[in-house]
N, CA, C and O atoms as CSV, one atom per row, in Angstrom:
chain,resi,resn,atom,element,x,y,z
A,1,MET,N,N,104.029,94.167,103.358
A,1,MET,CA,C,103.632,93.351,104.642
A,1,MET,C,C,104.020,91.783,105.009
A,1,MET,O,O,103.760,91.117,106.012
A,2,GLY,N,N,104.604,91.523,104.033
A,2,GLY,CA,C,105.645,90.362,103.893
A,2,GLY,C,C,106.662,90.136,104.776
A,2,GLY,O,O,107.079,89.280,105.556
A,3,ILE,N,N,106.910,91.249,104.351
A,3,ILE,CA,C,108.667,91.494,104.956
A,3,ILE,C,C,109.023,91.648,105.868
A,3,ILE,O,O,110.061,91.236,106.387
A,4,LEU,N,N,107.359,92.967,106.673
A,4,LEU,CA,C,107.683,93.509,108.225
A,4,LEU,C,C,106.780,92.122,109.001
A,4,LEU,O,O,106.481,92.238,110.189
A,5,SER,N,N,106.444,91.019,108.335
A,5,SER,CA,C,105.934,90.052,109.242
A,5,SER,C,C,106.949,89.296,109.275
A,5,SER,O,O,106.337,88.269,109.568
A,6,LEU,N,N,108.159,88.926,109.202
A,6,LEU,CA,C,109.512,88.081,108.543
A,6,LEU,C,C,110.563,88.699,109.680
A,6,LEU,O,O,111.504,88.091,110.190
A,7,LEU,N,N,110.110,90.200,109.963
A,7,LEU,CA,C,111.055,90.667,110.852
A,7,LEU,C,C,110.691,90.680,112.835
A,7,LEU,O,O,109.642,90.682,113.479
A,8,PRO,N,N,111.853,90.686,113.146
A,8,PRO,CA,C,111.297,90.079,115.327
A,8,PRO,C,C,110.865,91.542,115.335
A,8,PRO,O,O,111.151,92.573,114.726
A,9,LYS,N,N,110.085,91.173,116.258
A,9,LYS,CA,C,108.973,92.703,116.877
A,9,LYS,C,C,109.928,92.414,118.303
A,9,LYS,O,O,110.524,91.502,118.877
A,10,LYS,N,N,109.598,93.953,118.435
A,10,LYS,CA,C,110.454,94.578,119.729
A,10,LYS,C,C,109.487,95.018,120.736
A,10,LYS,O,O,108.519,95.753,120.537
A,11,GLU,N,N,109.690,94.726,121.342
A,11,GLU,CA,C,108.817,94.975,122.926
A,11,GLU,C,C,109.212,96.759,123.158
A,11,GLU,O,O,110.266,97.394,123.188
A,12,LYS,N,N,107.448,97.188,123.320
A,12,LYS,CA,C,107.501,98.654,122.692
A,12,LYS,C,C,107.208,98.783,124.154
A,12,LYS,O,O,106.412,97.902,124.479
A,13,ILE,N,N,107.584,99.623,125.257
A,13,ILE,CA,C,107.228,100.280,126.653
A,13,ILE,C,C,107.025,101.485,126.461
A,13,ILE,O,O,107.745,102.262,125.834
A,14,GLY,N,N,105.790,101.751,127.122
A,14,GLY,CA,C,106.176,103.321,127.075
A,14,GLY,C,C,104.556,103.758,126.020
A,14,GLY,O,O,103.878,102.918,125.428
A,15,SER,N,N,104.402,104.618,126.041
A,15,SER,CA,C,103.793,106.122,125.633
A,15,SER,C,C,102.715,105.255,124.481
A,15,SER,O,O,101.484,105.252,124.489
A,16,ASP,N,N,103.622,104.572,123.554
A,16,ASP,CA,C,102.641,103.758,122.187
A,16,ASP,C,C,101.256,102.860,122.657
A,16,ASP,O,O,100.147,102.849,122.123
A,17,THR,N,N,101.776,102.065,123.938
A,17,THR,CA,C,100.865,101.358,124.505
A,17,THR,C,C,99.726,102.471,125.127
A,17,THR,O,O,98.513,102.609,124.964
A,18,ASP,N,N,100.393,102.934,125.642
A,18,ASP,CA,C,99.220,103.993,126.580
A,18,ASP,C,C,98.285,104.645,125.244
A,18,ASP,O,O,97.393,105.378,125.672
A,19,LYS,N,N,98.297,104.568,124.219
A,19,LYS,CA,C,98.032,105.383,122.758
A,19,LYS,C,C,97.225,104.494,122.462
A,19,LYS,O,O,96.238,105.077,122.012
A,20,LYS,N,N,97.040,103.280,122.449
A,20,LYS,CA,C,96.928,102.589,121.518
A,20,LYS,C,C,95.755,102.125,123.006
A,20,LYS,O,O,94.571,102.008,122.690
A,21,SER,N,N,96.041,101.937,124.204
A,21,SER,CA,C,95.169,101.472,125.087
A,21,SER,C,C,93.895,102.432,125.095
A,21,SER,O,O,92.763,102.012,124.860
A,22,SER,N,N,94.273,104.141,125.473
A,22,SER,CA,C,93.611,104.775,125.325
A,22,SER,C,C,92.434,105.003,124.115
A,22,SER,O,O,91.422,105.694,124.233
A,23,ILE,N,N,92.880,104.175,122.841
A,23,ILE,CA,C,91.759,104.913,121.841
A,23,ILE,C,C,90.395,103.451,121.839
A,23,ILE,O,O,89.283,103.408,121.311
A,24,ILE,N,N,91.221,102.346,122.752
A,24,ILE,CA,C,90.343,101.472,122.654
A,24,ILE,C,C,89.662,101.183,124.001
A,24,ILE,O,O,89.014,100.182,124.308
A,25,ASN,N,N,89.965,102.348,124.795
A,25,ASN,CA,C,88.947,103.150,125.842
A,25,ASN,C,C,88.431,103.748,125.135
A,25,ASN,O,O,87.324,103.212,125.089
A,26,LYS,N,N,88.417,105.048,124.078
A,26,LYS,CA,C,87.550,105.835,124.192
A,26,LYS,C,C,86.417,105.565,122.974
A,26,LYS,O,O,85.541,106.375,122.673
A,27,ILE,N,N,86.615,104.310,122.366
A,27,ILE,CA,C,86.145,103.353,121.642
A,27,ILE,C,C,85.273,102.537,121.877
A,27,ILE,O,O,84.385,102.180,121.103
A,28,SER,N,N,85.507,102.090,123.242
A,28,SER,CA,C,84.672,101.055,124.212
A,28,SER,C,C,83.210,102.115,125.343
A,28,SER,O,O,82.123,101.810,125.833
A,29,ASN,N,N,84.231,103.631,125.279
A,29,ASN,CA,C,83.172,104.132,126.281
A,29,ASN,C,C,81.729,104.930,125.053
A,29,ASN,O,O,80.656,105.452,125.354
A,30,LEU,N,N,82.249,104.735,123.957
A,30,LEU,CA,C,81.006,104.736,122.610
A,30,LEU,C,C,79.797,104.658,123.091
A,30,LEU,O,O,79.864,103.710,123.873
A,31,LYS,N,N,78.482,105.162,123.114
A,31,LYS,CA,C,77.407,104.365,123.153
A,31,LYS,C,C,76.442,104.262,121.768
A,31,LYS,O,O,75.442,104.892,121.423
A,32,ILE,N,N,76.969,103.517,121.337
A,32,ILE,CA,C,76.730,103.290,119.506
A,32,ILE,C,C,76.927,101.498,119.820
A,32,ILE,O,O,78.030,100.986,120.012
A,33,ASN,N,N,76.306,101.135,119.819
A,33,ASN,CA,C,75.871,99.530,118.518
A,33,ASN,C,C,77.498,98.935,118.661
A,33,ASN,O,O,78.371,99.612,118.118
A,34,TYR,N,N,77.809,97.965,119.220
A,34,TYR,CA,C,78.988,97.216,118.545
A,34,TYR,C,C,78.778,96.103,117.552
A,34,TYR,O,O,79.596,95.251,117.207
A,35,THR,N,N,77.090,96.321,117.013
A,35,THR,CA,C,77.488,95.848,115.670
A,35,THR,C,C,77.153,97.063,114.566
A,35,THR,O,O,77.001,96.975,113.347
A,36,PHE,N,N,77.114,97.869,115.175
A,36,PHE,CA,C,77.449,98.953,114.315
A,36,PHE,C,C,78.822,98.970,113.858
A,36,PHE,O,O,79.219,98.894,112.696
A,37,ILE,N,N,79.440,99.070,114.836
A,37,ILE,CA,C,81.139,99.461,114.881
A,37,ILE,C,C,82.163,98.394,113.967
A,37,ILE,O,O,83.192,98.532,113.305
A,38,ILE,N,N,81.259,97.264,114.335
A,38,ILE,CA,C,82.181,96.137,113.474
A,38,ILE,C,C,81.418,96.039,111.770
A,38,ILE,O,O,82.014,95.557,110.807
A,39,ALA,N,N,80.383,96.461,111.729
A,39,ALA,CA,C,79.767,96.243,110.305
A,39,ALA,C,C,80.462,97.489,109.200
A,39,ALA,O,O,80.563,97.523,107.974
A,40,LEU,N,N,80.913,98.570,110.426
A,40,LEU,CA,C,80.988,100.016,109.572
A,40,LEU,C,C,83.318,99.729,109.891
A,40,LEU,O,O,84.214,100.543,109.667
A,41,SER,N,N,83.385,98.728,110.272
A,41,SER,CA,C,84.944,98.746,110.653
A,41,SER,C,C,84.880,97.788,109.278
A,41,SER,O,O,85.774,98.139,108.509
A,42,ILE,N,N,84.132,96.748,108.780
A,42,ILE,CA,C,84.347,96.306,108.083
A,42,ILE,C,C,84.017,96.111,106.406
A,42,ILE,O,O,84.455,95.372,105.524
A,43,LEU,N,N,82.758,97.447,106.496
A,43,LEU,CA,C,82.311,98.009,105.364
A,43,LEU,C,C,83.947,98.743,104.859
A,43,LEU,O,O,84.516,98.543,103.785
A,44,VAL,N,N,84.480,99.713,106.134
A,44,VAL,CA,C,85.770,100.561,105.670
A,44,VAL,C,C,87.303,99.536,104.945
A,44,VAL,O,O,88.396,99.774,104.430
A,45,GLY,N,N,86.578,98.505,105.286
A,45,GLY,CA,C,88.175,97.415,104.803
A,45,GLY,C,C,87.869,96.650,104.084
A,45,GLY,O,O,88.685,95.831,103.664
A,46,GLU,N,N,86.721,96.655,103.739
A,46,GLU,CA,C,86.366,95.885,101.778
A,46,GLU,C,C,85.965,96.940,100.979
A,46,GLU,O,O,85.704,96.535,99.847
A,47,ILE,N,N,85.808,98.168,101.118
A,47,ILE,CA,C,85.781,99.109,100.054
A,47,ILE,C,C,87.251,99.028,99.257
A,47,ILE,O,O,88.296,99.291,99.853
A,48,GLY,N,N,87.222,98.600,97.711
A,48,GLY,CA,C,88.397,98.681,97.240
A,48,GLY,C,C,88.964,97.371,97.163
A,48,GLY,O,O,89.930,97.254,96.409
A,49,ASP,N,N,88.455,96.069,97.964
A,49,ASP,CA,C,88.512,95.070,97.619
A,49,ASP,C,C,88.075,94.652,96.646
A,49,ASP,O,O,87.017,94.993,96.117
A,50,LYS,N,N,89.093,93.588,96.158
A,50,LYS,CA,C,88.594,92.454,95.085
A,50,LYS,C,C,86.958,92.126,94.854
A,50,LYS,O,O,86.146,92.279,93.942
A,51,THR,N,N,86.955,91.628,96.114
A,51,THR,CA,C,85.349,91.024,95.953
A,51,THR,C,C,84.622,92.186,96.040
A,51,THR,O,O,83.574,91.945,95.439
A,52,PHE,N,N,84.595,93.289,96.445
A,52,PHE,CA,C,83.718,94.202,96.630
A,52,PHE,C,C,83.784,94.887,95.259
A,52,PHE,O,O,82.771,95.574,95.133
A,53,LEU,N,N,84.694,94.980,94.029
A,53,LEU,CA,C,84.934,95.810,93.171
A,53,LEU,C,C,83.535,94.324,92.127
A,53,LEU,O,O,82.403,94.544,91.696
A,54,ALA,N,N,84.439,92.870,92.098
A,54,ALA,CA,C,83.202,92.012,91.432
A,54,ALA,C,C,81.925,92.037,91.872
A,54,ALA,O,O,81.023,92.147,91.042
A,55,SER,N,N,81.591,91.926,93.464
A,55,SER,CA,C,79.914,92.643,93.527
A,55,SER,C,C,79.142,93.543,92.662
A,55,SER,O,O,77.991,93.471,92.232
A,56,LEU,N,N,80.147,94.476,92.510
A,56,LEU,CA,C,79.989,96.001,91.826
A,56,LEU,C,C,79.327,95.899,90.394
A,56,LEU,O,O,78.232,96.286,89.987
A,57,GLY,N,N,80.616,95.094,89.627
A,57,GLY,CA,C,80.717,94.483,88.022
A,57,GLY,C,C,79.280,93.592,87.971
A,57,GLY,O,O,78.489,93.419,87.043
A,58,PHE,N,N,79.280,93.222,89.024
A,58,PHE,CA,C,77.836,92.055,88.600
A,58,PHE,C,C,76.554,92.792,88.766
A,58,PHE,O,O,75.643,92.329,88.079
A,59,GLY,N,N,76.246,93.831,89.510
A,59,GLY,CA,C,75.785,94.507,89.627
A,59,GLY,C,C,75.240,95.163,88.850
A,59,GLY,O,O,74.053,95.487,88.800
A,60,ILE,N,N,76.237,95.449,88.060
A,60,ILE,CA,C,76.006,96.519,86.754
A,60,ILE,C,C,75.531,95.670,85.515
A,60,ILE,O,O,74.811,95.967,84.562
A,61,GLU,N,N,76.326,94.258,85.935
A,61,GLU,CA,C,76.241,93.425,84.792
A,61,GLU,C,C,74.612,92.946,84.782
A,61,GLU,O,O,73.914,93.408,83.879
A,62,TYR,N,N,74.116,92.208,85.577
A,62,TYR,CA,C,72.851,92.122,86.491
A,62,TYR,C,C,71.740,92.835,86.984
A,62,TYR,O,O,70.925,92.376,87.785
A,63,PRO,N,N,71.720,93.919,86.514
A,63,PRO,CA,C,70.844,94.920,87.574
A,63,PRO,C,C,69.222,94.084,88.145
A,63,PRO,O,O,68.805,94.373,89.267
A,64,ASN,N,N,68.332,92.949,87.148
A,64,ASN,CA,C,67.052,92.475,88.241
A,64,ASN,C,C,67.619,91.636,88.990
A,64,ASN,O,O,66.663,90.943,89.338
A,65,TYR,N,N,68.564,91.195,89.508
A,65,TYR,CA,C,69.084,90.405,90.553
A,65,TYR,C,C,69.917,91.241,91.738
A,65,TYR,O,O,70.840,90.630,92.275
A,66,LYS,N,N,69.705,92.273,92.065
A,66,LYS,CA,C,70.440,92.994,92.995
A,66,LYS,C,C,70.346,92.157,94.459
A,66,LYS,O,O,71.385,91.677,94.914
A,67,VAL,N,N,69.393,92.037,94.999
A,67,VAL,CA,C,69.060,91.927,95.908
A,67,VAL,C,C,69.802,90.103,96.651
A,67,VAL,O,O,70.210,89.801,97.772
A,68,MET,N,N,69.647,89.194,95.181
A,68,MET,CA,C,70.057,87.988,95.201
A,68,MET,C,C,72.363,88.098,95.352
A,68,MET,O,O,73.275,87.520,95.944
A,69,LEU,N,N,72.217,88.922,94.631
A,69,LEU,CA,C,73.705,89.611,94.892
A,69,LEU,C,C,74.163,89.745,95.967
A,69,LEU,O,O,75.081,89.102,96.478
A,70,VAL,N,N,73.474,90.713,96.457
A,70,VAL,CA,C,74.008,90.732,98.076
A,70,VAL,C,C,73.859,90.118,99.166
A,70,VAL,O,O,74.465,90.353,100.211
A,71,ILE,N,N,72.932,89.187,98.957
A,71,ILE,CA,C,72.826,87.748,99.672
A,71,ILE,C,C,73.525,86.890,99.606
A,71,ILE,O,O,73.710,86.076,100.511
A,72,GLY,N,N,74.278,86.888,98.090
A,72,GLY,CA,C,75.069,85.839,97.613
A,72,GLY,C,C,76.590,86.426,98.049
A,72,GLY,O,O,77.514,85.620,98.157
A,73,ALA,N,N,76.827,87.963,98.313
A,73,ALA,CA,C,78.115,88.298,98.282
A,73,ALA,C,C,78.349,87.834,99.784
A,73,ALA,O,O,79.394,87.216,99.987
A,74,ILE,N,N,77.502,88.058,100.860
A,74,ILE,CA,C,77.249,88.282,102.212
A,74,ILE,C,C,77.909,86.765,102.462
A,74,ILE,O,O,78.973,86.483,103.012
A,75,LEU,N,N,76.740,85.745,101.768
A,75,LEU,CA,C,76.671,84.159,102.233
A,75,LEU,C,C,78.222,83.861,102.342
A,75,LEU,O,O,78.826,83.396,103.309
A,76,GLY,N,N,78.958,84.440,100.491
A,76,GLY,CA,C,80.237,84.188,100.584
A,76,GLY,C,C,81.365,84.312,101.155
A,76,GLY,O,O,82.387,83.639,101.024
A,77,MET,N,N,81.052,85.565,102.060
A,77,MET,CA,C,82.169,85.812,102.742
A,77,MET,C,C,82.391,85.534,104.001
A,77,MET,O,O,83.520,85.405,104.475
A,78,ILE,N,N,80.808,85.365,104.941
A,78,ILE,CA,C,80.572,84.357,106.091
A,78,ILE,C,C,81.315,82.718,105.652
A,78,ILE,O,O,81.752,82.050,106.589
A,79,ALA,N,N,81.396,82.278,104.535
A,79,ALA,CA,C,81.781,80.662,104.366
A,79,ALA,C,C,82.764,80.972,104.199
A,79,ALA,O,O,83.266,80.093,104.899
A,80,SER,N,N,83.949,81.743,103.697
A,80,SER,CA,C,85.020,82.093,103.436
A,80,SER,C,C,85.563,81.813,104.885
A,80,SER,O,O,86.134,80.865,105.423
A,81,ASP,N,N,84.985,83.485,105.412
A,81,ASP,CA,C,85.832,83.426,106.977
A,81,ASP,C,C,85.364,82.337,108.217
A,81,ASP,O,O,85.907,82.086,109.293
A,82,ALA,N,N,84.112,81.802,107.585
A,82,ALA,CA,C,84.188,80.374,108.647
A,82,ALA,C,C,85.159,79.610,108.351
A,82,ALA,O,O,86.043,79.395,109.181
A,83,ILE,N,N,85.173,79.199,107.432
A,83,ILE,CA,C,86.680,77.991,106.967
A,83,ILE,C,C,88.598,78.649,107.376
A,83,ILE,O,O,89.452,77.968,107.944
A,84,ALA,N,N,88.782,80.109,106.863
A,84,ALA,CA,C,89.485,80.721,107.879
A,84,ALA,C,C,89.667,80.751,109.058
A,84,ALA,O,O,90.832,80.644,109.443
A,85,ILE,N,N,88.589,80.907,110.044
A,85,ILE,CA,C,89.006,80.678,111.479
A,85,ILE,C,C,88.562,79.443,112.205
A,85,ILE,O,O,88.719,79.334,113.421
A,86,ILE,N,N,87.984,78.471,111.434
A,86,ILE,CA,C,88.239,77.064,111.899
A,86,ILE,C,C,89.237,76.533,111.517
A,86,ILE,O,O,89.674,75.649,112.254
A,87,SER,N,N,90.108,76.880,110.058
A,87,SER,CA,C,91.027,75.831,110.092
A,87,SER,C,C,91.994,76.589,110.579
A,87,SER,O,O,92.925,75.881,110.962
A,88,GLY,N,N,92.235,78.034,110.777
A,88,GLY,CA,C,93.202,78.901,111.888
A,88,GLY,C,C,93.126,78.100,113.597
A,88,GLY,O,O,94.210,77.749,114.063
A,89,LYS,N,N,92.256,77.932,114.172
A,89,LYS,CA,C,91.973,77.266,115.225
A,89,LYS,C,C,92.729,76.194,115.387
A,89,LYS,O,O,93.576,75.995,116.257
A,90,PHE,N,N,92.214,75.140,114.049
A,90,PHE,CA,C,92.845,73.943,114.118
A,90,PHE,C,C,94.362,74.112,113.881
A,90,PHE,O,O,95.053,73.531,114.718
A,91,LEU,N,N,94.860,74.615,113.159
A,91,LEU,CA,C,96.304,74.799,112.963
A,91,LEU,C,C,96.594,75.409,114.325
A,91,LEU,O,O,97.357,74.640,114.910
A,92,SER,N,N,96.272,76.598,115.169
A,92,SER,CA,C,97.179,76.886,116.232
A,92,SER,C,C,97.189,75.682,117.473
A,92,SER,O,O,97.369,76.042,118.637
A,93,LYS,N,N,97.026,74.536,117.205
A,93,LYS,CA,C,96.924,73.309,117.895
A,93,LYS,C,C,98.497,72.925,117.847
A,93,LYS,O,O,99.180,72.764,118.858
A,94,PHE,N,N,98.960,72.806,116.541
A,94,PHE,CA,C,99.688,72.388,116.628
A,94,PHE,C,C,100.983,72.914,116.008
A,94,PHE,O,O,101.968,72.177,116.064
A,95,ILE,N,N,101.109,74.406,115.280
A,95,ILE,CA,C,101.887,75.680,115.016
A,95,ILE,C,C,102.040,76.472,115.796
A,95,ILE,O,O,100.992,76.841,116.326
A,96,SER,N,N,103.304,77.133,116.278
A,96,SER,CA,C,103.461,78.328,116.995
A,96,SER,C,C,102.871,79.425,116.084
A,96,SER,O,O,102.787,79.512,114.859
A,97,GLU,N,N,102.311,80.609,117.563
A,97,GLU,CA,C,102.016,81.861,116.454
A,97,GLU,C,C,103.440,82.282,115.550
A,97,GLU,O,O,103.338,82.770,114.424
A,98,GLU,N,N,104.506,82.075,116.074
A,98,GLU,CA,C,105.273,82.826,115.766
A,98,GLU,C,C,105.584,81.892,114.228
A,98,GLU,O,O,105.379,82.415,113.133
A,99,LYS,N,N,105.982,80.786,114.340
A,99,LYS,CA,C,106.272,80.246,113.037
A,99,LYS,C,C,104.550,80.404,112.538
A,99,LYS,O,O,104.668,80.379,111.313
A,100,MET,N,N,103.488,80.508,112.745
A,100,MET,CA,C,102.503,80.767,112.107
A,100,MET,C,C,102.605,82.244,110.828
A,100,MET,O,O,102.298,82.227,109.636
A,101,GLN,N,N,103.110,83.304,111.605
A,101,GLN,CA,C,103.508,84.526,111.441
A,101,GLN,C,C,104.787,84.934,110.332
A,101,GLN,O,O,104.987,85.968,109.695
A,102,LYS,N,N,105.413,83.871,110.395
A,102,LYS,CA,C,106.527,83.284,109.371
A,102,LYS,C,C,105.802,82.890,107.831
A,102,LYS,O,O,106.040,83.341,106.710
A,103,PHE,N,N,104.693,81.715,108.356
A,103,PHE,CA,C,104.325,81.544,106.660
A,103,PHE,C,C,103.560,82.239,106.594
A,103,PHE,O,O,103.292,82.519,105.426
A,104,SER,N,N,103.027,82.701,107.266
A,104,SER,CA,C,101.757,83.654,106.391
A,104,SER,C,C,103.175,85.113,105.558
A,104,SER,O,O,103.125,85.553,104.409
A,105,GLY,N,N,103.856,85.355,106.262
A,105,GLY,CA,C,104.748,86.422,105.986
A,105,GLY,C,C,105.124,85.711,103.999
A,105,GLY,O,O,104.900,86.319,102.952
A,106,ILE,N,N,105.481,84.869,104.103
A,106,ILE,CA,C,106.118,84.142,103.034
A,106,ILE,C,C,105.317,84.498,101.958
A,106,ILE,O,O,105.468,85.317,101.051
A,107,LEU,N,N,104.291,83.590,102.289
A,107,LEU,CA,C,102.721,83.477,101.800
A,107,LEU,C,C,102.241,84.774,100.841
A,107,LEU,O,O,101.906,84.782,99.657
A,108,PHE,N,N,102.352,85.995,101.937
A,108,PHE,CA,C,101.627,87.288,101.171
A,108,PHE,C,C,103.391,87.767,100.466
A,108,PHE,O,O,103.424,88.768,99.749
A,109,LEU,N,N,104.224,87.288,100.633
A,109,LEU,CA,C,105.423,87.833,99.238
A,109,LEU,C,C,105.255,87.117,98.135
A,109,LEU,O,O,105.427,87.640,97.034
A,110,ILE,N,N,104.940,85.979,98.253
A,110,ILE,CA,C,104.616,84.794,97.225
A,110,ILE,C,C,103.589,84.965,96.534
A,110,ILE,O,O,103.542,84.752,95.322
A,111,PHE,N,N,102.556,85.413,97.302
A,111,PHE,CA,C,100.905,85.885,96.205
A,111,PHE,C,C,101.420,87.021,95.784
A,111,PHE,O,O,101.145,87.108,94.587
A,112,GLY,N,N,102.190,88.191,96.230
A,112,GLY,CA,C,102.497,89.806,96.077
A,112,GLY,C,C,103.142,89.565,95.083
A,112,GLY,O,O,102.713,90.043,94.033
A,113,ILE,N,N,104.278,88.823,95.046
A,113,ILE,CA,C,105.451,88.676,93.890
A,113,ILE,C,C,104.216,87.976,92.949
A,113,ILE,O,O,103.605,88.900,92.411
A,114,ALA,N,N,103.895,87.242,92.736
A,114,ALA,CA,C,102.931,86.298,91.444
A,114,ALA,C,C,101.971,87.185,90.683
A,114,ALA,O,O,101.956,87.389,89.469
A,115,GLY,N,N,100.848,87.875,91.991
A,115,GLY,CA,C,100.110,89.055,91.292
A,115,GLY,C,C,100.806,90.094,90.375
A,115,GLY,O,O,100.369,90.426,89.273
A,116,PHE,N,N,102.123,90.650,91.043
A,116,PHE,CA,C,102.786,91.577,90.236
A,116,PHE,C,C,103.571,91.142,89.111
A,116,PHE,O,O,103.712,91.870,88.129
A,117,VAL,N,N,104.026,90.141,89.185
A,117,VAL,CA,C,105.042,89.547,87.586
A,117,VAL,C,C,103.399,89.109,86.715
A,117,VAL,O,O,103.020,89.804,85.773
A,118,LEU,N,N,102.832,88.273,87.052
A,118,LEU,CA,C,101.513,87.809,86.055
A,118,LEU,C,C,100.348,88.786,86.413
A,118,LEU,O,O,99.262,88.685,85.843
């Protein structure tokens, strides 16, 4: 992913854009509550995440505190997402999107290599 984010983007005209827009149109026309769609998307994204696995481990270790564990995990994710959103909004005023993409790609590579080596 880090390498892909460092490559220049090519403008694609045609069927790829049409496919994406048709998928978005199909999803937006569903008669499902958007909150459910967002929650399902986050659920699918978080399965296998280290935070999710750590929460499972804590649930096994401390079975009497499951409700507090769920509340703590939710509040922790809300806090970390809020920090990311606020700092991203702040940084977007000073750094262009292209530079931010290259910087995040480099960070992704550094953390990936460090995680692989260490």
